[in-house]
C-alpha positions as CSV (number, residue, x, y, z in Angstrom):
1,X,29.7,-12.7,149.3
2,X,32.7,-15.0,149.3
3,X,34.3,-16.5,146.2
4,X,36.8,-19.3,146.2
5,X,39.9,-19.0,144.0
6,X,42.7,-21.4,143.2
7,X,46.1,-21.2,144.9
8,X,47.8,-20.2,141.6
9,X,45.3,-17.4,140.9
10,X,45.6,-16.2,144.5
11,X,49.4,-16.2,144.4
12,X,49.4,-14.5,141.0
13,X,47.1,-11.8,142.3
14,X,49.1,-11.2,145.4
15,X,52.4,-11.1,143.5
16,X,51.0,-8.5,141.1
17,X,49.7,-6.4,144.0
18,X,53.1,-6.6,145.6
19,X,54.9,-5.6,142.4
20,X,52.6,-2.6,142.1
21,X,53.2,-1.6,145.7
22,X,57.0,-2.0,145.4
23,X,57.0,0.0,142.2
24,X,55.0,2.8,143.9
25,X,57.7,2.9,146.6
26,X,60.4,3.1,143.8
27,X,62.0,-0.2,144.9
28,X,63.4,-2.7,142.4
29,X,61.2,-5.5,141.2
30,X,64.0,-7.9,142.1
31,X,63.1,-7.6,145.7
32,X,59.9,-9.6,145.1
33,X,60.1,-13.1,146.6
34,X,56.6,-14.3,147.2
35,X,56.3,-18.0,147.8
36,X,53.4,-19.9,146.0
37,X,50.3,-20.5,148.1
38,X,49.4,-24.1,148.6
39,X,45.9,-24.0,149.8
40,X,42.6,-22.4,148.6
41,X,41.9,-19.0,150.0
42,X,38.5,-17.3,150.3
43,X,38.5,-13.6,149.8
44,X,35.5,-11.2,150.0
45,X,34.4,-10.7,146.5
46,X,34.3,-6.9,146.9
47,X,38.0,-6.9,148.0
48,X,39.0,-8.7,144.8
49,X,37.0,-6.1,142.7
50,X,38.6,-3.3,144.7
51,X,42.1,-4.6,144.1
52,X,41.5,-5.2,140.4
53,X,39.8,-1.9,139.8
54,X,42.3,0.2,141.8
55,X,45.7,-1.6,141.7
56,X,45.5,-3.0,138.2
57,X,43.3,-0.6,136.3
58,X,46.3,1.0,134.6
59,X,47.6,-2.3,133.3
60,X,44.4,-4.2,132.8
61,X,42.8,-3.9,129.3
62,X,39.7,-5.5,127.9
63,X,40.3,-8.0,125.1
64,X,37.8,-9.1,122.5
65,X,38.2,-12.2,120.3
66,X,38.6,-11.3,116.7
67,X,39.9,-14.3,114.8
68,X,36.8,-14.7,112.7
69,X,38.1,-11.8,110.6
70,X,41.4,-13.6,109.8
71,X,40.4,-16.5,107.6
72,X,40.3,-20.1,108.7
73,X,42.2,-20.9,111.8
74,X,42.3,-24.2,113.8
75,X,40.4,-24.1,117.2
76,X,43.8,-24.2,119.0
77,X,44.6,-20.7,117.8
78,X,42.7,-17.7,119.2
79,X,43.2,-14.1,118.4
80,X,42.3,-11.1,120.6
81,X,42.3,-7.3,120.2
82,X,42.0,-4.4,122.5
83,X,41.5,-0.7,121.8
84,X,41.2,0.1,125.5
85,X,43.3,2.9,127.1
86,X,46.5,2.2,128.9
87,X,47.4,4.6,131.7
88,X,45.1,7.1,130.2
89,X,46.8,6.9,126.8
90,X,45.3,5.5,123.5
91,X,46.2,1.8,123.1
92,X,45.9,-0.8,120.4
93,X,47.1,-4.3,121.2
94,X,46.7,-7.8,119.8
95,X,47.5,-11.1,121.4
96,X,47.4,-14.6,120.0
97,X,47.0,-17.8,122.0
98,X,48.2,-21.1,120.5
99,X,47.9,-24.5,122.2
100,X,51.4,-26.0,122.4
101,X,49.8,-29.4,122.9
102,X,48.1,-29.4,119.5
103,X,50.3,-31.8,117.4
104,X,48.8,-30.4,114.2
105,X,50.6,-27.2,114.9
106,X,54.3,-26.7,114.0
107,X,56.1,-24.1,116.0
108,X,59.3,-23.1,114.1
109,X,61.5,-20.2,113.0
110,X,63.2,-19.0,109.9
111,X,66.2,-16.8,109.2
112,X,67.2,-14.7,106.2
113,X,70.6,-16.3,105.7
114,X,72.4,-12.9,105.4
115,X,69.4,-11.1,104.0
116,X,66.3,-9.4,105.5
117,X,62.7,-10.0,104.5
118,X,59.4,-8.4,105.5
119,X,57.0,-10.6,107.4
120,X,54.8,-10.7,104.3
121,X,57.8,-12.0,102.3
122,X,58.4,-14.7,104.9
123,X,54.7,-15.6,104.7
124,X,55.0,-16.2,101.0
125,X,58.4,-18.0,101.2
126,X,57.1,-20.3,104.0
127,X,54.0,-21.4,102.1
128,X,51.4,-19.3,104.0
129,X,51.7,-20.3,107.6
130,X,49.1,-19.3,110.2
131,X,51.3,-16.9,112.0
132,X,54.5,-14.9,111.3
133,X,55.9,-12.6,113.9
134,X,59.2,-10.7,114.2
135,X,61.7,-11.7,116.8
136,X,65.4,-11.0,117.1
137,X,67.3,-7.7,117.4
138,X,69.6,-7.3,114.4
139,X,72.3,-5.2,112.7
140,X,71.1,-2.9,109.9
141,X,74.6,-2.9,108.5
142,X,75.2,-6.6,108.2
143,X,71.7,-8.1,108.5
144,X,73.1,-10.3,111.3
145,X,70.7,-11.6,114.0
146,X,72.0,-10.4,117.4
147,X,70.1,-13.1,119.3
148,X,70.0,-16.9,119.1
149,X,67.6,-18.7,116.7
150,X,67.1,-22.4,116.8
151,X,65.3,-24.2,113.9
152,X,64.7,-27.9,113.9
153,X,67.0,-28.4,116.9
154,X,69.9,-26.6,115.3
155,X,71.4,-23.2,116.2
156,X,71.1,-21.0,113.0
157,X,71.9,-17.7,114.7
158,X,73.9,-16.8,117.8
159,X,73.8,-14.1,120.5
160,X,76.0,-11.1,120.2
161,X,79.1,-12.2,122.2
162,X,80.3,-8.9,123.5
163,X,79.2,-5.3,124.0
164,X,81.6,-2.3,124.5
165,X,81.7,-0.7,127.9
166,X,83.7,1.9,129.7
167,X,86.4,1.1,132.2
168,X,89.3,-1.3,132.5
169,X,87.2,-4.3,131.5
170,X,86.1,-2.9,128.2
171,X,83.8,-5.7,127.1
172,X,80.5,-6.8,128.5
173,X,79.5,-10.4,128.0
174,X,75.7,-10.4,127.8
175,X,73.4,-13.4,128.7
176,X,70.4,-12.6,126.6
177,X,66.9,-14.0,127.1
178,X,65.2,-16.4,124.7
179,X,62.0,-18.5,124.6
180,X,62.3,-22.1,123.5
181,X,60.0,-25.1,122.8
182,X,61.2,-28.6,123.4
183,X,60.3,-31.7,121.4
184,X,57.7,-32.5,124.1
185,X,56.1,-29.2,123.5
186,X,57.1,-27.7,126.8
187,X,58.1,-24.1,126.6
188,X,60.9,-22.3,128.6
189,X,62.4,-18.8,129.0
190,X,66.0,-18.6,130.0
191,X,69.0,-16.3,129.9
192,X,71.4,-17.7,127.4
193,X,75.0,-17.6,126.3
194,X,76.1,-19.0,123.0
195,X,79.4,-20.4,121.7
196,X,79.8,-21.1,118.0
197,X,81.9,-24.1,118.9
198,X,79.0,-25.7,120.9
199,X,75.9,-27.3,119.6
200,X,73.6,-26.0,122.3
201,X,73.3,-22.7,124.2
202,X,74.2,-22.4,127.8
203,X,71.0,-21.6,129.8
204,X,70.7,-19.8,133.2
205,X,67.3,-20.3,134.7
206,X,67.4,-18.1,137.9
207,X,69.0,-14.8,136.8
208,X,71.1,-13.2,134.0
209,X,74.9,-13.2,134.5
210,X,76.6,-9.9,134.6
211,X,80.2,-10.3,133.4
212,X,82.9,-8.2,131.9
213,X,86.4,-8.7,130.5
214,X,88.6,-8.1,127.5
215,X,88.2,-11.3,125.5
216,X,86.5,-10.5,122.1
217,X,85.5,-14.1,121.7
218,X,84.4,-15.2,125.2
219,X,83.7,-18.7,126.4
220,X,81.6,-19.9,129.3
221,X,84.7,-19.6,131.5
222,X,84.9,-15.9,130.9
223,X,81.6,-15.4,132.6
224,X,83.5,-16.3,135.8
225,X,80.3,-17.5,137.6
226,X,79.3,-20.2,140.0
227,X,75.7,-20.0,138.9
228,X,74.3,-23.3,137.7
229,X,73.8,-23.6,134.0
230,X,72.4,-26.4,131.7
231,X,72.5,-27.2,128.0
232,X,69.4,-25.6,126.5
233,X,68.2,-28.4,124.2
234,X,65.3,-26.8,122.3
235,X,63.7,-27.9,119.1
236,X,62.7,-24.3,118.4
237,X,63.8,-21.0,120.0
238,X,64.1,-17.3,119.3
239,X,65.9,-14.7,121.4
240,X,65.3,-11.0,122.3
241,X,65.1,-9.4,125.7
242,X,64.6,-8.4,128.3
243,X,62.7,-10.9,130.4
244,X,59.4,-9.5,131.5
245,X,57.7,-12.2,133.6
246,X,59.2,-14.9,135.7
247,X,57.2,-17.3,138.0
248,X,54.0,-15.3,137.1
249,X,55.6,-12.1,138.4
250,X,56.5,-9.0,136.4
251,X,60.2,-8.5,136.4
252,X,62.2,-6.5,133.9
253,X,65.9,-7.4,133.5
254,X,66.9,-4.7,130.9
255,X,69.9,-3.5,132.8
256,X,71.4,-7.0,133.4
257,X,70.9,-7.9,129.8
258,X,72.1,-4.5,128.6
259,X,69.0,-4.0,126.4
260,X,67.2,-0.6,126.5
261,X,69.1,0.3,129.7
262,X,67.2,3.1,131.5
263,X,64.5,2.8,128.9
264,X,61.9,0.8,130.9
265,X,59.5,3.8,130.9
266,X,59.9,4.7,127.2
267,X,56.8,4.0,125.1
268,X,57.3,2.1,121.8
269,X,55.6,-0.5,119.6
270,X,56.2,-3.9,121.2
271,X,56.5,-7.6,120.4
272,X,56.6,-10.1,123.2
273,X,56.1,-13.8,123.8
274,X,55.4,-16.0,126.8
275,X,53.6,-19.1,127.9
276,X,51.1,-20.2,130.5
277,X,51.0,-23.0,133.0
278,X,48.4,-24.7,130.9
279,X,50.7,-24.9,127.8
280,X,49.4,-21.9,125.9
281,X,51.8,-19.9,123.9
282,X,51.1,-16.1,124.1
283,X,52.3,-13.7,121.4
284,X,51.6,-10.0,122.1
285,X,52.1,-7.1,119.7
286,X,51.4,-3.5,120.7
287,X,51.0,-0.7,118.1
288,X,52.8,2.5,118.8
289,X,54.2,5.9,117.5
290,X,50.8,6.9,116.3
291,X,50.0,10.0,118.5
292,X,46.5,10.1,119.7
293,X,45.7,6.7,118.2
294,X,48.1,4.1,119.5
295,X,51.1,5.3,121.7
296,X,52.7,2.0,122.5
297,X,53.7,0.7,125.9
298,X,56.6,0.7,128.3
299,X,58.5,-2.4,129.3
300,X,56.8,-2.3,132.7
301,X,53.3,-1.9,131.2
302,X,54.1,-4.8,128.8
303,X,55.2,-7.0,131.7
304,X,52.0,-6.2,133.6
305,X,49.8,-7.1,130.6
306,X,51.6,-10.4,130.1
307,X,51.3,-11.3,133.8
308,X,47.6,-10.5,133.7
309,X,47.2,-12.7,130.6
310,X,48.5,-15.6,132.8
311,X,52.0,-16.0,131.5
312,X,54.3,-18.0,133.7
313,X,57.3,-16.7,131.9
314,X,57.6,-14.1,129.1
315,X,60.1,-11.9,127.3
316,X,60.3,-8.8,125.2
317,X,61.4,-9.2,121.5
318,X,62.6,-6.6,119.0
319,X,60.0,-3.8,118.8
320,X,59.7,-0.3,117.3
321,X,59.4,-0.4,113.6
322,X,60.2,-4.1,113.6
323,X,57.0,-5.0,115.5
324,X,54.6,-6.9,113.2
325,X,52.4,-10.0,113.4
326,X,50.6,-11.6,110.5
327,X,47.7,-14.0,111.0
328,X,47.0,-15.9,107.8
329,X,49.0,-13.2,106.0
330,X,46.9,-10.3,107.3
331,X,48.5,-7.6,109.5
332,X,47.3,-7.1,113.1
333,X,49.0,-3.9,114.3
334,X,50.0,-1.3,111.8
335,X,53.8,-1.1,111.6
336,X,55.3,2.2,112.8
337,X,57.9,2.6,110.0
338,X,57.2,5.2,107.2
339,X,53.8,4.9,105.6
340,X,53.0,1.8,107.8
341,X,55.4,-0.3,105.8
342,X,56.7,-3.6,107.2
343,X,60.4,-3.5,108.1
344,X,62.6,-6.3,106.7
345,X,64.0,-8.5,109.4
346,X,66.5,-11.4,109.4
347,X,64.6,-13.7,111.7
348,X,60.9,-14.6,112.5
349,X,58.8,-17.0,114.6
350,X,56.3,-19.1,112.7
351,X,53.2,-21.2,113.5
352,X,52.0,-23.4,110.7
353,X,50.1,-26.6,110.1
354,X,52.3,-29.6,110.9
355,X,53.6,-31.5,107.8
356,X,54.8,-35.0,108.3
357,X,56.9,-34.7,105.2
C-alpha cells in the first residue's frame, strides 16, 4: 500500500530520522544540512510505520485534547495533555496551540517592574487572560530578567550583556534566543543581542554568535562578527534559550548561548515555545522532579517533541521550579517547587482576548 505525503512532511520526517541517526553516532546536530524536498514522494506505508515506531518511539508521545476541562476558550485555542512514557520514564506534558491569525487574540507579555509575582498573581493583575506562562531566566537576588522582553513594541527587559569566563578574555558576550511576534502576526525565533541605547534588539537568524572580550558594557562592535544581523522589530517577544528547533529540525544551541552547558541530557521540568508553518503558536510545559510520576525531559527530548508537533522554530524557556502554565487561571503541570507552589517570576507571556481600548 502506498500513501502520498507532502514535501514538507517528507522533509520533516527525513530530517528527524537524520537527526536520530547522527545522534546515535555521537555527532553534533549542527552537521545536519538537509535541503527541503520540492516534490511529492510516495513511500510504502509500512516503511513510514517502521520509521515512526522504531526511530521516533522514544520521542513520540500520544496527546489527548483536554481543553473542555478549562472553562470557556475560543476555538482558536486548543489544549492537549499526555501521560505517555518518554524513553521508558513516566511523563506528564501539556501543550497549547493558539492561532496567531485570530485577531480576537492578543499575544503580549508582562514584567514585574523590579518585583516577582506568581503566574496566578499575574492572572489576577492582568484581568484573567486565557493563558499565562513563565518565560525568562532571572536573578533571585535582584529580580532582574536576564532575557529580553518586548511589550507593545517596546523593550521592557534586556539580555544579560556579559558572562564571566576563564582566560585572557574574561567576559563572554552571549547572543540569547527569543521568540517574537510582529504586528502582522508572523512569529520568529532569533538569537539576539540587546543594547540599552538602542530601541530594537539585534537579531541573528542563522546561528548564535560566540564572542569574548573585556568590555563590561559591550556594543554590537564588540561581537567582532561579519555575520548578517537585522533590527528585530517585534510587537511582542520573550527570551530564554537555547534554541531547540530550526527549519523543522531539532538543534540544541546550549553551548553557543552559554545556557545549561553540558546539560542537554539532564532531566528537568520544561517550558518551551515555538510556531508552525501554518501560523500556530505552540506552548509546551513538561512536569518534572516527581520521581515515578513525572520525571521531566532533556533538552534533546524536548527538541524532538517540538519538532514532532510541527514546529518550524522553537526555543526553551526558563524551566525547573519556574515552569508553570495557567489556562483560564487553572494550572496544567504541577510546579516542582516545595509543596507544588508556584515560583514568583519577573516576566510572563500572556494570551488574552483582544481589547480595542
